[in-house]
C-alpha positions, 0 to 999 in steps of 0.5 A: 920547799918542804924540806927547807920549811921543815928544817927551819921549824925544827931549828926555831923550835929546838935549835938543833936536829936539822939534818935528821929532820931533813932526812926524815922529811925527804923519806916521808915525801918519797914514801908518799910519791910511792903510795900515790903511784900505787893509787892511794888517795891523798886523805887516806895518806894523810890519815896514815901519816898522822897515825904514824906520827903518834906512834913514832912520838910515843916510841920516842918518849919511851926512849928518852932520858932526862938530862939532869946533872950539870956535867950532862947539860955541859956535855950536850951544850959542848956537842952543840957548840962544835966541841968548845968545852968552854962554851958547854960549861958556860951554858951548863952554868946558865942552866944551873943559875936560872933553872930549866924554865929560865931564859938564856940569851946570847949577846955579842960582846963590845970589845974583846971581852972573853965569854962571860955569864951575867944574870939579870932580871927579866921575863919571856912570854908567848906573844910575838910581834903584831906586824913583820914590819916592826922587824929590825933584824931582817936576816933573823926576823927579829925586833931587837931593842936596846934601852927601850921604853915599855908602855903597858895597857890592858886595853885595845888600841884602835885609834893612834889619838890615844897614844899620840902624846907617848908616841911624840915624847918617845920620839923626841927622846931618841929611844925605841918603844915596846907597846904591850896591850890587849891588842893593837889594830886598825889605824893605830897599827897602821900608823905604828908601822908607817912611823917605823918604816919611815924611820920616825920611831923604832916601835913594836907592838905585842899583845899582852900574855894571858887572859882575864885575871892572869893577863892582869897579873902578868902585865903587873909582873912586867910593870914591876920588872921594867919599873913601869908606874902604870898599867892603863886600864878602865879602873885607872884614873890616869888615861893613855893620853896622860902617860909621861915618859917618867910613867913608862917602863924601861929595859936593857934589852928587848927581843921579839920573835914571831912567837915570843917576847923577852925582856931583859933587865931594866935600865937601872938594874 
């Protein structure tokens, strides 16, 4: 229902505030019902809600206070961690080390390790999986890969034939594969999904971030982080079908949501 969707979106975007969001959503629904009962038309109600939204957001922005110091960040994090000061201080440490625009991820420890912070090279960009069938964690709707290969290209992939040698080589290695391309569609996307569903190859595809020269630069950055020898494009003498395992990038972990892709470290870092 509407309240569930609202709370879910709030949690996805902010990570907190779902109770407040649910209360506000319920109140909006209640007032809409009253307005309709009084004879207001749907379009007028919608326009009124949108105008009110802008006014409320402007008021909230005027009241906000930036959380800047490490102590303040630790206080906010501690509240979100149900009062656990150790978790709060660790999160504040992470923010201090990577900055407000850095990416912080949480992993379950192997064994009985205490909570610890590890800094590693990586990046996050605003592109999600091209098909929900790539998901490996159905509960959280995530793709989670450990030690994957990464194939990079500025080109569109329509036919699977062009990447078949890469798929076969990666399948033999037993490792997952992340494909980052201008787009993957048609027969190529269908074949990748089929391979994933049949368990033949753990694979996921995402669109390359950025546009034009910005895309070229960002793919180059990913290649550096992942240790890929090539970003396949029309200017390169090497074709897709010529790419070997040694030419591909690697990562310690890859995490993909419907909206973002996070690459954490290379296996050699």
